[in-house]
ZADO-1210 file (C-alpha; in nm, 4 decimals, padded with zeros to 6 digits):
<atoms>
<atom x="10.7766" y="08.3605" z="09.8975" code="UNK" pos="1"/>
<atom x="10.4580" y="08.5619" z="09.9574" code="UNK" pos="2"/>
<atom x="10.6615" y="08.8533" z="10.0870" code="UNK" pos="3"/>
<atom x="10.8913" y="08.8322" z="09.7844" code="UNK" pos="4"/>
<atom x="10.6004" y="08.8546" z="09.5360" code="UNK" pos="5"/>
<atom x="10.4370" y="09.1323" z="09.7376" code="UNK" pos="6"/>
<atom x="10.7660" y="09.3225" z="09.7397" code="UNK" pos="7"/>
<atom x="10.8163" y="09.2593" z="09.3677" code="UNK" pos="8"/>
<atom x="10.4656" y="09.3825" z="09.2863" code="UNK" pos="9"/>
<atom x="10.5089" y="09.6928" z="09.5048" code="UNK" pos="10"/>
<atom x="10.8457" y="09.7683" z="09.3496" code="UNK" pos="11"/>
<atom x="10.7025" y="09.7345" z="08.9972" code="UNK" pos="12"/>
<atom x="10.4083" y="09.9576" z="09.0861" code="UNK" pos="13"/>
<atom x="10.6352" y="10.2259" z="09.2360" code="UNK" pos="14"/>
<atom x="10.8644" y="10.2119" z="08.9320" code="UNK" pos="15"/>
<atom x="10.5678" y="10.2618" z="08.6952" code="UNK" pos="16"/>
<atom x="10.4312" y="10.5475" z="08.9047" code="UNK" pos="17"/>
<atom x="10.7758" y="10.7067" z="08.9205" code="UNK" pos="18"/>
<atom x="10.8150" y="10.6878" z="08.5416" code="UNK" pos="19"/>
<atom x="10.4658" y="10.8330" z="08.4963" code="UNK" pos="20"/>
<atom x="10.5452" y="11.1214" z="08.7337" code="UNK" pos="21"/>
<atom x="10.8779" y="11.1924" z="08.5606" code="UNK" pos="22"/>
<atom x="10.7044" y="11.2125" z="08.2209" code="UNK" pos="23"/>
<atom x="10.4480" y="11.4516" z="08.3667" code="UNK" pos="24"/>
<atom x="10.7206" y="11.6731" z="08.5190" code="UNK" pos="25"/>
<atom x="10.9206" y="11.6750" z="08.1950" code="UNK" pos="26"/>
<atom x="10.6140" y="11.7856" z="07.9988" code="UNK" pos="27"/>
<atom x="10.5275" y="12.0564" z="08.2496" code="UNK" pos="28"/>
<atom x="10.8829" y="12.1912" z="08.2727" code="UNK" pos="29"/>
<atom x="10.9251" y="12.2159" z="07.8948" code="UNK" pos="30"/>
<atom x="10.6003" y="12.3371" z="07.7331" code="UNK" pos="31"/>
<atom x="10.7699" y="12.3550" z="07.3901" code="UNK" pos="32"/>
<atom x="10.8128" y="11.9791" z="07.3900" code="UNK" pos="33"/>
<atom x="10.4353" y="11.9437" z="07.4107" code="UNK" pos="34"/>
<atom x="10.3810" y="12.1459" z="07.0956" code="UNK" pos="35"/>
<atom x="10.6515" y="11.9420" z="06.9195" code="UNK" pos="36"/>
<atom x="10.4716" y="11.6202" z="07.0068" code="UNK" pos="37"/>
<atom x="10.1212" y="11.7614" z="06.9566" code="UNK" pos="38"/>
<atom x="10.1555" y="12.0667" z="06.7296" code="UNK" pos="39"/>
<atom x="09.7791" y="12.1294" z="06.7221" code="UNK" pos="40"/>
<atom x="09.7426" y="12.1019" z="07.0995" code="UNK" pos="41"/>
<atom x="09.6873" y="12.4125" z="07.3082" code="UNK" pos="42"/>
<atom x="09.6772" y="12.2280" z="07.6366" code="UNK" pos="43"/>
<atom x="09.8636" y="11.9491" z="07.8081" code="UNK" pos="44"/>
<atom x="09.7067" y="11.6097" z="07.7567" code="UNK" pos="45"/>
<atom x="09.7855" y="11.3542" z="08.0183" code="UNK" pos="46"/>
<atom x="09.8684" y="10.9991" z="07.9101" code="UNK" pos="47"/>
<atom x="09.5960" y="10.8660" z="08.1397" code="UNK" pos="48"/>
<atom x="09.3417" y="11.0310" z="08.3615" code="UNK" pos="49"/>
<atom x="09.3264" y="10.9582" z="08.7293" code="UNK" pos="50"/>
<atom x="09.0282" y="10.7199" z="08.7045" code="UNK" pos="51"/>
<atom x="09.1938" y="10.5202" z="08.4247" code="UNK" pos="52"/>
<atom x="09.5115" y="10.4841" z="08.6286" code="UNK" pos="53"/>
<atom x="09.3188" y="10.3739" z="08.9385" code="UNK" pos="54"/>
<atom x="09.1190" y="10.1286" z="08.7267" code="UNK" pos="55"/>
<atom x="09.4398" y="09.9864" z="08.5802" code="UNK" pos="56"/>
<atom x="09.5916" y="09.9404" z="08.9258" code="UNK" pos="57"/>
<atom x="09.2682" y="09.7868" z="09.0598" code="UNK" pos="58"/>
<atom x="09.2465" y="09.5416" z="08.7696" code="UNK" pos="59"/>
<atom x="09.6114" y="09.4436" z="08.8167" code="UNK" pos="60"/>
<atom x="09.5569" y="09.3795" z="09.1883" code="UNK" pos="61"/>
<atom x="09.2403" y="09.1769" z="09.1231" code="UNK" pos="62"/>
<atom x="09.4255" y="08.9697" z="08.8640" code="UNK" pos="63"/>
<atom x="09.7056" y="08.9058" z="09.1146" code="UNK" pos="64"/>
<atom x="09.4504" y="08.8101" z="09.3845" code="UNK" pos="65"/>
<atom x="09.2680" y="08.5632" z="09.1613" code="UNK" pos="66"/>
<atom x="09.5832" y="08.4103" z="09.0144" code="UNK" pos="67"/>
<atom x="09.7182" y="08.3550" z="09.3652" code="UNK" pos="68"/>
<atom x="09.3847" y="08.2219" z="09.4946" code="UNK" pos="69"/>
<atom x="09.3670" y="07.9584" z="09.2208" code="UNK" pos="70"/>
<atom x="09.6969" y="07.8073" z="09.3367" code="UNK" pos="71"/>
<atom x="09.5104" y="07.6755" z="09.6421" code="UNK" pos="72"/>
<atom x="09.2455" y="07.4781" z="09.4498" code="UNK" pos="73"/>
<atom x="09.1985" y="07.1379" z="09.6113" code="UNK" pos="74"/>
<atom x="09.3446" y="07.2338" z="09.9502" code="UNK" pos="75"/>
<atom x="09.1293" y="07.0506" z="10.2087" code="UNK" pos="76"/>
<atom x="08.8835" y="07.2113" z="10.4459" code="UNK" pos="77"/>
<atom x="09.0082" y="07.2552" z="10.8017" code="UNK" pos="78"/>
<atom x="08.8146" y="07.4439" z="11.0674" code="UNK" pos="79"/>
<atom x="09.0194" y="07.7484" z="11.1705" code="UNK" pos="80"/>
<atom x="09.2741" y="07.6715" z="10.8986" code="UNK" pos="81"/>
<atom x="09.4775" y="07.9424" z="10.7273" code="UNK" pos="82"/>
<atom x="09.7413" y="07.7545" z="10.5289" code="UNK" pos="83"/>
<atom x="09.8000" y="07.4963" z="10.2561" code="UNK" pos="84"/>
<atom x="09.7433" y="07.2323" z="10.5219" code="UNK" pos="85"/>
<atom x="09.3765" y="07.3382" z="10.5185" code="UNK" pos="86"/>
<atom x="09.1440" y="07.6385" z="10.5204" code="UNK" pos="87"/>
<atom x="08.8034" y="07.7182" z="10.6547" code="UNK" pos="88"/>
<atom x="08.6030" y="07.9641" z="10.4440" code="UNK" pos="89"/>
<atom x="08.7033" y="08.2839" z="10.6218" code="UNK" pos="90"/>
<atom x="09.0613" y="08.1652" z="10.6659" code="UNK" pos="91"/>
<atom x="09.0848" y="08.1168" z="10.2917" code="UNK" pos="92"/>
<atom x="08.9374" y="08.4565" z="10.1974" code="UNK" pos="93"/>
<atom x="09.1348" y="08.6505" z="10.4598" code="UNK" pos="94"/>
<atom x="09.4603" y="08.4747" z="10.3633" code="UNK" pos="95"/>
<atom x="09.4052" y="08.5514" z="09.9939" code="UNK" pos="96"/>
<atom x="09.3473" y="08.9210" z="10.0642" code="UNK" pos="97"/>
<atom x="09.6452" y="08.9363" z="10.3011" code="UNK" pos="98"/>
<atom x="09.8570" y="08.8479" z="09.9959" code="UNK" pos="99"/>
<atom x="09.7741" y="09.2027" z="09.8763" code="UNK" pos="100"/>
<atom x="09.8314" y="09.3548" z="10.2195" code="UNK" pos="101"/>
<atom x="09.4595" y="09.3790" z="10.3008" code="UNK" pos="102"/>
<atom x="09.3697" y="09.2743" z="10.6554" code="UNK" pos="103"/>
<atom x="09.0281" y="09.1140" z="10.6997" code="UNK" pos="104"/>
<atom x="08.8733" y="08.9537" z="11.0050" code="UNK" pos="105"/>
<atom x="08.9471" y="08.5825" z="11.0378" code="UNK" pos="106"/>
<atom x="08.5737" y="08.5098" z="11.0888" code="UNK" pos="107"/>
<atom x="08.3006" y="08.5268" z="10.8245" code="UNK" pos="108"/>
<atom x="08.0754" y="08.7254" z="11.0585" code="UNK" pos="109"/>
<atom x="08.3561" y="08.9682" z="11.1477" code="UNK" pos="110"/>
<atom x="08.4477" y="09.0100" z="10.7802" code="UNK" pos="111"/>
<atom x="08.1045" y="09.1576" z="10.7052" code="UNK" pos="112"/>
<atom x="08.1264" y="09.5356" z="10.6880" code="UNK" pos="113"/>
<atom x="08.4829" y="09.5371" z="10.5515" code="UNK" pos="114"/>
<atom x="08.3617" y="09.6956" z="10.2309" code="UNK" pos="115"/>
<atom x="08.0738" y="09.8655" z="10.0574" code="UNK" pos="116"/>
<atom x="07.7655" y="09.6548" z="09.9895" code="UNK" pos="117"/>
<atom x="07.7289" y="09.6248" z="09.6114" code="UNK" pos="118"/>
<atom x="07.4191" y="09.5381" z="09.4078" code="UNK" pos="119"/>
<atom x="07.4173" y="09.1908" z="09.2558" code="UNK" pos="120"/>
<atom x="07.3973" y="09.3458" z="08.9088" code="UNK" pos="121"/>
<atom x="07.7410" y="09.5057" z="08.9543" code="UNK" pos="122"/>
<atom x="07.9345" y="09.2091" z="09.0952" code="UNK" pos="123"/>
<atom x="08.2945" y="09.1902" z="08.9778" code="UNK" pos="124"/>
<atom x="08.5954" y="08.9683" z="09.0493" code="UNK" pos="125"/>
<atom x="08.7383" y="09.0366" z="09.3942" code="UNK" pos="126"/>
<atom x="08.3996" y="09.1004" z="09.5571" code="UNK" pos="127"/>
<atom x="08.3318" y="08.9038" z="09.8769" code="UNK" pos="128"/>
<atom x="08.0109" y="08.6995" z="09.8957" code="UNK" pos="129"/>
<atom x="07.8376" y="08.6380" z="10.2280" code="UNK" pos="130"/>
<atom x="07.6053" y="08.3468" z="10.3011" code="UNK" pos="131"/>
<atom x="07.3689" y="08.3010" z="10.5961" code="UNK" pos="132"/>
<atom x="07.2325" y="08.0066" z="10.7918" code="UNK" pos="133"/>
<atom x="07.4904" y="07.7606" z="10.6607" code="UNK" pos="134"/>
<atom x="07.5745" y="07.6138" z="10.9994" code="UNK" pos="135"/>
<atom x="07.3356" y="07.3958" z="11.1966" code="UNK" pos="136"/>
<atom x="07.3935" y="07.5604" z="11.5326" code="UNK" pos="137"/>
<atom x="07.4327" y="07.9212" z="11.4238" code="UNK" pos="138"/>
<atom x="07.2033" y="08.1694" z="11.2558" code="UNK" pos="139"/>
<atom x="07.3467" y="08.4594" z="11.0560" code="UNK" pos="140"/>
<atom x="07.6534" y="08.4968" z="10.8383" code="UNK" pos="141"/>
<atom x="07.8410" y="08.1696" z="10.8428" code="UNK" pos="142"/>
<atom x="08.0148" y="08.1368" z="10.5071" code="UNK" pos="143"/>
<atom x="08.2148" y="08.3552" z="10.2650" code="UNK" pos="144"/>
<atom x="08.3527" y="08.3227" z="09.9163" code="UNK" pos="145"/>
<atom x="08.5232" y="08.5420" z="09.6598" code="UNK" pos="146"/>
<atom x="08.3994" y="08.6226" z="09.3098" code="UNK" pos="147"/>
<atom x="08.6477" y="08.5182" z="09.0409" code="UNK" pos="148"/>
<atom x="08.4394" y="08.5579" z="08.7261" code="UNK" pos="149"/>
<atom x="08.1120" y="08.7043" z="08.6062" code="UNK" pos="150"/>
<atom x="08.0166" y="08.5814" z="08.2599" code="UNK" pos="151"/>
<atom x="07.6776" y="08.5917" z="08.0908" code="UNK" pos="152"/>
<atom x="07.5132" y="08.6673" z="08.4246" code="UNK" pos="153"/>
<atom x="07.6744" y="08.3664" z="08.5922" code="UNK" pos="154"/>
<atom x="07.8813" y="08.4412" z="08.9035" code="UNK" pos="155"/>
<atom x="08.1648" y="08.1973" z="08.9706" code="UNK" pos="156"/>
<atom x="08.3288" y="08.2099" z="09.3111" code="UNK" pos="157"/>
<atom x="08.6122" y="08.0415" z="09.4984" code="UNK" pos="158"/>
<atom x="08.5708" y="07.9321" z="09.8585" code="UNK" pos="159"/>
<atom x="08.6681" y="07.6614" z="10.1034" code="UNK" pos="160"/>
<atom x="08.3708" y="07.4309" z="10.1486" code="UNK" pos="161"/>
<atom x="08.3492" y="07.1725" z="10.4261" code="UNK" pos="162"/>
<atom x="08.2619" y="06.9163" z="10.1577" code="UNK" pos="163"/>
<atom x="08.5512" y="06.9558" z="09.9177" code="UNK" pos="164"/>
<atom x="08.7927" y="07.2223" z="10.0389" code="UNK" pos="165"/>
<atom x="08.8965" y="07.5056" z="09.8092" code="UNK" pos="166"/>
<atom x="08.6857" y="07.4862" z="09.4951" code="UNK" pos="167"/>
<atom x="08.4763" y="07.6758" z="09.2416" code="UNK" pos="168"/>
<atom x="08.0990" y="07.7056" z="09.2669" code="UNK" pos="169"/>
<atom x="07.8220" y="07.9006" z="09.0950" code="UNK" pos="170"/>
<atom x="07.6203" y="08.1532" z="09.2916" code="UNK" pos="171"/>
<atom x="07.3172" y="08.0336" z="09.0946" code="UNK" pos="172"/>
<atom x="07.3402" y="07.6760" z="09.2300" code="UNK" pos="173"/>
<atom x="07.0369" y="07.5888" z="09.4425" code="UNK" pos="174"/>
<atom x="07.2226" y="07.5646" z="09.7755" code="UNK" pos="175"/>
<atom x="07.4241" y="07.8858" z="09.7473" code="UNK" pos="176"/>
<atom x="07.1397" y="08.0831" z="09.5922" code="UNK" pos="177"/>
<atom x="06.9144" y="07.9944" z="09.8864" code="UNK" pos="178"/>
<atom x="07.1763" y="08.1007" z="10.1456" code="UNK" pos="179"/>
<atom x="07.3178" y="08.4045" z="09.9662" code="UNK" pos="180"/>
<atom x="07.2966" y="08.7247" z="10.1724" code="UNK" pos="181"/>
<atom x="07.4987" y="09.0022" z="10.0052" code="UNK" pos="182"/>
<atom x="07.8263" y="09.1049" z="09.8410" code="UNK" pos="183"/>
<atom x="08.0812" y="09.3631" z="09.9492" code="UNK" pos="184"/>
<atom x="08.3665" y="09.5366" z="09.7678" code="UNK" pos="185"/>
<atom x="08.6718" y="09.6317" z="09.9720" code="UNK" pos="186"/>
<atom x="08.7898" y="09.9946" z="09.9453" code="UNK" pos="187"/>
<atom x="09.1049" y="09.8976" z="09.7519" code="UNK" pos="188"/>
<atom x="08.8869" y="09.7696" z="09.4651" code="UNK" pos="189"/>
<atom x="08.6201" y="10.0407" z="09.4891" code="UNK" pos="190"/>
<atom x="08.7608" y="10.2979" z="09.2477" code="UNK" pos="191"/>
<atom x="08.4476" y="10.4402" z="09.0815" code="UNK" pos="192"/>
</atoms>
């Protein structure tokens, strides 16, 4: 099923890009058609600039990631888990990103460095949050989550917690705020 939706999304994206490219070629090959459409125009105006197109694609992918991630709400915590039978934190995040074809390390520590560190003031859905000193026997990065919403300065994230499985939490809650380390944005979502 995952492969089917990935294929369907890729096919839709390629179709849209193909249609966009054909429109561009038609306009370039027949300059008179441009003046018919835009009689006052002395230059070709593109339907969307490159940044707008990349932003549109990024937003579509983030929406797909979050929609898919929400389907796992309530799945129990399982150490080393990477399926509906149970997830640990890094298993959940890496499995969600693999839905988009992005390969991340299966460990929270190994996942660090997969993207560009972003300031807290610029957090957006799809960013990965890293937490430190969350395990009794290990110091350092030990937990990850994924931002799903930023509203009125409140960051909401999804993660698989050992006390509740896949669930929402606020970054501002006392526990997570005290263990928060940094956020990273993977290259696929880093369009600006």
